[in-house]
Residue, then its C-alpha position, 0 to 999 in steps of 0.5 A: x134811106x132816111x135823111x136827117x132833117x136840116x136844122x130849123x132856120x126859125x131862130x135866125x128869122x126871129x133874130x132878124x124880126x127882133x132886131x127890127x123891133x129893137x130898132x123901132x123902139x130905139x128910134x122911138x126912144x131917141x125921137x122922144x129925147x129932144x122933148x127932154x131938152x125942150x123942158x119936158x123933164x118927165x119924158x126922160x123916164x120914157x126915153x130911158x124906159x124905151x131905150x132899155x126895152x130896145x136893149x133888152x129886145x136886142x139881148x133877147x134876139x141874141x139869146x134866140x139866135x144862140x137857141x136858148x130856151x129861156x130867151x125863147x120863152x121870154x121873147x114869146x112873153x114879150x110879144x104877148x105883152x106887145x099884142x095885149x098893149x096893141x089890143x088895149x090901144x085899139x079899144x081905148x080911143x087915145x088917138x092911136x094910129x090905126x094905119x097899115x104901118x102901125x098894124x104891121x109893126x104893133x100886131x103883125x110883127x109880134x104875131x109872126x114872132x110868136x108863130x115862128x117860136x112856137x113848138x120848135x123846142x128841138x131847135x133850142x137847147 
């Protein structure tokens, strides 16, 4: 007897990973906020941009959990941009932290999300 395959759990795993990424960006944005209070007004734009990026990532995570094709493609695009940014920071000597935690968050996490979202079109409507 042929058994139907169980639905893939990849979107749920990607949801958790995107929420982790969202929390990392939320913490980064909130940790830059005291500098605005200290007089560095230009940091307010960075705080706002980082918090909006965290919000967008959270909304993408919800879209992936609901198995939307558009959310899947946008999540892959976001992670490709993140990987490109990490590669640029690794090549340019700007004082980028090259430790294991930084590599896990900036390279391994986006790469894992891309691998989990690739070629799983039957799970997305």
